[in-house]
C-alpha positions as a Markdown table, in Angstrom:
| # | Residue | x | y | z |
|---|---|---|---|---|
| 1 | Met | 76.6 | 6.7 | 56.8 |
| 2 | Val | 74.1 | 4.6 | 55.6 |
| 3 | Thr | 70.5 | 5.7 | 54.9 |
| 4 | Ser | 69.2 | 2.6 | 52.9 |
| 5 | Ala | 69.5 | -1.5 | 53.3 |
| 6 | Asn | 71.0 | -1.0 | 49.6 |
| 7 | Gln | 74.0 | 1.6 | 50.7 |
| 8 | Ala | 74.5 | -1.1 | 53.5 |
| 9 | Ala | 74.7 | -3.8 | 50.9 |
| 10 | Glu | 77.2 | -2.0 | 48.8 |
| 11 | Phe | 79.5 | -1.5 | 51.7 |
| 12 | Ile | 79.5 | -4.9 | 53.1 |
| 13 | Gln | 80.3 | -6.0 | 49.5 |
| 14 | Gln | 83.0 | -3.4 | 49.5 |
| 15 | Val | 84.7 | -5.3 | 52.8 |
| 16 | Lys | 84.0 | -9.0 | 51.8 |
| 17 | Thr | 86.0 | -7.9 | 48.5 |
| 18 | Thr | 88.5 | -6.2 | 50.4 |
| 19 | His | 89.0 | -9.0 | 52.6 |
| 20 | Ser | 88.1 | -11.8 | 50.1 |
| 21 | Lys | 90.4 | -14.3 | 51.9 |
| 22 | Ala | 88.3 | -13.8 | 55.1 |
| 23 | Asn | 86.7 | -16.9 | 56.6 |
| 24 | His | 83.7 | -14.7 | 57.6 |
| 25 | Ser | 82.5 | -10.7 | 57.4 |
| 26 | Cys | 79.5 | -10.6 | 60.0 |
| 27 | His | 77.5 | -7.6 | 59.7 |
| 28 | Cys | 74.7 | -5.6 | 61.0 |
| 29 | Phe | 73.1 | -2.3 | 60.3 |
| 30 | Ile | 70.6 | 0.1 | 61.2 |
| 31 | Ala | 69.6 | 2.3 | 58.1 |
| 32 | Gly | 68.0 | 5.5 | 59.0 |
| 33 | Thr | 67.2 | 6.9 | 62.2 |
| 34 | Pro | 67.1 | 4.7 | 65.3 |
| 35 | Glu | 63.4 | 5.0 | 65.3 |
| 36 | Gln | 63.2 | 3.5 | 61.9 |
| 37 | Ser | 63.4 | 0.1 | 63.3 |
| 38 | Ser | 62.2 | -1.5 | 60.0 |
| 39 | Leu | 65.4 | -0.6 | 58.2 |
| 40 | Trp | 68.2 | -3.0 | 60.2 |
| 41 | Gly | 69.4 | -6.4 | 59.3 |
| 42 | Tyr | 72.2 | -8.8 | 60.2 |
| 43 | Ser | 74.3 | -11.6 | 59.2 |
| 44 | Asp | 76.1 | -14.4 | 60.7 |
| 45 | Asp | 77.8 | -15.0 | 57.3 |
| 46 | Gly | 78.7 | -18.7 | 58.0 |
| 47 | Glu | 78.9 | -18.5 | 61.5 |
| 48 | Pro | 77.0 | -20.6 | 63.8 |
| 49 | Lys | 73.4 | -19.3 | 63.8 |
| 50 | Gly | 72.7 | -16.4 | 66.2 |
| 51 | Thr | 76.6 | -16.1 | 67.5 |
| 52 | Ala | 77.5 | -13.1 | 65.4 |
| 53 | Gly | 75.1 | -11.0 | 63.9 |
| 54 | Met | 72.3 | -10.5 | 66.5 |
| 55 | Pro | 74.9 | -10.0 | 69.0 |
| 56 | Met | 76.5 | -7.0 | 66.9 |
| 57 | Phe | 72.9 | -5.7 | 66.0 |
| 58 | Gln | 72.1 | -5.8 | 69.7 |
| 59 | Val | 74.7 | -3.9 | 70.6 |
| 60 | Leu | 74.1 | -1.0 | 67.8 |
| 61 | Lys | 70.4 | -1.1 | 68.8 |
| 62 | His | 71.2 | 0.1 | 72.4 |
| 63 | Ser | 73.7 | 2.5 | 71.0 |
| 64 | Gly | 71.0 | 4.7 | 70.2 |
| 65 | Leu | 72.5 | 5.3 | 66.8 |
| 66 | Gly | 71.4 | 5.2 | 63.4 |
| 67 | Asn | 72.6 | 5.4 | 59.6 |
| 68 | Ile | 75.0 | 3.0 | 60.7 |
| 69 | Cys | 76.6 | -0.3 | 59.1 |
| 70 | Val | 79.4 | -2.4 | 60.4 |
| 71 | Val | 81.2 | -5.0 | 59.6 |
| 72 | Val | 83.2 | -7.6 | 61.8 |
| 73 | Thr | 85.4 | -9.5 | 59.4 |
| 74 | Arg | 87.5 | -12.4 | 60.8 |
| 75 | Tyr | 90.2 | -15.2 | 59.5 |
| 76 | Phe | 89.9 | -18.2 | 61.6 |
| 77 | Gly | 93.2 | -18.6 | 63.5 |
| 78 | Gly | 92.7 | -22.4 | 64.4 |
| 79 | Ile | 91.1 | -22.2 | 68.2 |
| 80 | Lys | 87.3 | -22.7 | 68.5 |
| 81 | Leu | 86.0 | -20.3 | 70.7 |
| 82 | Gly | 82.5 | -22.1 | 71.1 |
| 83 | Thr | 79.4 | -20.1 | 70.5 |
| 84 | Gly | 79.5 | -18.3 | 73.6 |
| 85 | Gly | 83.2 | -17.0 | 73.2 |
| 86 | Ile | 82.2 | -15.9 | 69.2 |
| 87 | Ala | 79.2 | -14.1 | 70.4 |
| 88 | Arg | 81.2 | -12.4 | 73.1 |
| 89 | Ala | 83.8 | -11.7 | 70.6 |
| 90 | Tyr | 81.7 | -10.2 | 68.1 |
| 91 | Ser | 79.6 | -8.0 | 70.4 |
| 92 | Ser | 82.7 | -6.8 | 72.2 |
| 93 | Thr | 84.4 | -5.9 | 68.9 |
| 94 | Val | 81.3 | -3.6 | 67.8 |
| 95 | Asn | 81.2 | -2.2 | 71.4 |
| 96 | Leu | 85.2 | -1.5 | 71.3 |
| 97 | Thr | 84.6 | 0.1 | 67.9 |
| 98 | Leu | 81.8 | 2.2 | 68.8 |
| 99 | Gln | 83.8 | 3.7 | 71.8 |
| 100 | Asp | 86.5 | 4.9 | 69.1 |
| 101 | Cys | 84.3 | 6.1 | 66.5 |
| 102 | Lys | 83.7 | 9.8 | 66.0 |
| 103 | Ile | 80.0 | 10.4 | 66.3 |
| 104 | Gln | 78.4 | 13.3 | 63.7 |
| 105 | Leu | 75.1 | 14.2 | 64.6 |
| 106 | Val | 73.1 | 14.7 | 61.5 |
| 107 | His | 69.9 | 16.6 | 61.3 |
| 108 | Ile | 67.6 | 15.1 | 58.3 |
| 109 | Thr | 66.0 | 18.1 | 56.9 |
| 110 | Cys | 63.2 | 19.0 | 54.0 |
| 111 | Ser | 62.8 | 22.6 | 52.3 |
| 112 | Arg | 59.6 | 24.1 | 51.7 |
| 113 | Lys | 58.7 | 27.1 | 50.0 |
| 114 | Leu | 55.7 | 29.3 | 51.8 |
| 115 | Ser | 53.9 | 32.3 | 49.9 |
| 116 | Ile | 52.3 | 34.6 | 52.5 |
| 117 | Pro | 50.0 | 37.9 | 52.3 |
| 118 | Phe | 51.9 | 40.9 | 54.5 |
| 119 | Gln | 49.1 | 40.6 | 57.1 |
| 120 | Leu | 50.5 | 36.9 | 58.3 |
| 121 | Thr | 54.2 | 38.3 | 58.2 |
| 122 | Gly | 54.3 | 38.7 | 62.2 |
| 123 | Val | 51.9 | 35.4 | 62.8 |
| 124 | Leu | 53.9 | 33.3 | 60.9 |
| 125 | Glu | 57.3 | 34.6 | 62.2 |
| 126 | His | 56.1 | 34.0 | 66.2 |
| 127 | Ile | 55.0 | 30.2 | 64.5 |
| 128 | Ile | 58.4 | 29.8 | 63.3 |
| 129 | Lys | 60.2 | 31.0 | 66.5 |
| 130 | Gln | 58.2 | 28.0 | 68.5 |
| 131 | Phe | 59.9 | 25.4 | 66.4 |
| 132 | Pro | 63.7 | 25.5 | 66.7 |
| 133 | Gly | 63.9 | 23.0 | 63.6 |
| 134 | Val | 62.6 | 25.5 | 61.4 |
| 135 | Ser | 64.8 | 28.2 | 60.2 |
| 136 | Ile | 64.5 | 30.8 | 57.1 |
| 137 | Ile | 66.8 | 30.6 | 54.4 |
| 138 | Asn | 65.8 | 33.2 | 51.9 |
| 139 | Arg | 62.7 | 35.8 | 52.0 |
| 140 | Glu | 61.4 | 37.4 | 48.7 |
| 141 | Trp | 59.4 | 40.3 | 48.5 |
| 142 | Gln | 56.5 | 40.5 | 46.2 |
| 143 | Val | 53.6 | 42.9 | 45.8 |
| 144 | Ala | 50.8 | 40.7 | 47.8 |
| 145 | Gly | 53.5 | 39.6 | 50.5 |
| 146 | Gln | 56.4 | 37.2 | 50.7 |
| 147 | Thr | 57.7 | 34.1 | 49.8 |
| 148 | Leu | 59.9 | 32.5 | 52.6 |
| 149 | Ser | 62.2 | 29.4 | 51.9 |
| 150 | Leu | 62.4 | 27.0 | 54.9 |
| 151 | Arg | 64.7 | 24.3 | 56.0 |
| 152 | Ile | 62.8 | 21.9 | 58.2 |
| 153 | Glu | 64.3 | 19.5 | 60.5 |
| 154 | Glu | 62.0 | 16.2 | 59.4 |
| 155 | Pro | 60.6 | 15.2 | 63.0 |
| 156 | Thr | 59.4 | 18.7 | 63.6 |
| 157 | Leu | 57.8 | 18.6 | 60.1 |
| 158 | Gln | 54.3 | 17.8 | 61.0 |
| 159 | Asp | 53.9 | 19.8 | 64.3 |
| 160 | Phe | 55.0 | 22.6 | 61.9 |
| 161 | Leu | 52.3 | 21.7 | 59.5 |
| 162 | Thr | 49.9 | 21.5 | 62.3 |
| 163 | Ala | 50.7 | 25.0 | 63.8 |
| 164 | Leu | 50.1 | 26.4 | 60.3 |
| 165 | Ser | 46.7 | 24.6 | 59.6 |
| 166 | Pro | 44.5 | 27.5 | 60.8 |
| 167 | Tyr | 46.1 | 29.7 | 58.2 |
| 168 | His | 46.1 | 27.1 | 55.1 |
| 169 | His | 43.3 | 29.4 | 53.0 |
| 170 | Glu | 45.9 | 32.1 | 53.2 |
| 171 | Ile | 49.3 | 30.3 | 52.5 |
| 172 | Gln | 50.5 | 28.7 | 49.7 |
| 173 | Met | 53.0 | 26.1 | 50.2 |
| 174 | Ser | 55.3 | 24.1 | 47.8 |
| 175 | Ser | 58.2 | 21.5 | 48.0 |
């Protein structure tokens, strides 16, 4: 799993080091969620321009996957495939690889602590139930109320904070 361009670069370098005698180690990556389209890259690594990295990337892009890096290493065997053949070979290799991969669903979360007065306990629990991406990890009771430790899935965070906004004068929040 890659979550940054630096992690992708490290993985690509590991493959290139392992296969140092290969003619080409073309790659593509999407670092982060598929929606974060600014975190991607690809390289033809010496193959004719546009014949390896971009076709591989198109397969990744249409797969709907994120946090992924693919490197296809090629040892030249003496048979010239032509630009169309090279592009088909690289894209089909990525496609076949994705079909064989075990896909792991990852939920990116953040933590927040909410200190609330007792009179808001019911209201807050009702709000939390409206958001399946929010879960209570810990509850600490105090004299004036309670402190809730929450785990919040990233896509849910903004909507959850908006739902809390009418009570922002009575709730204290920290990371």
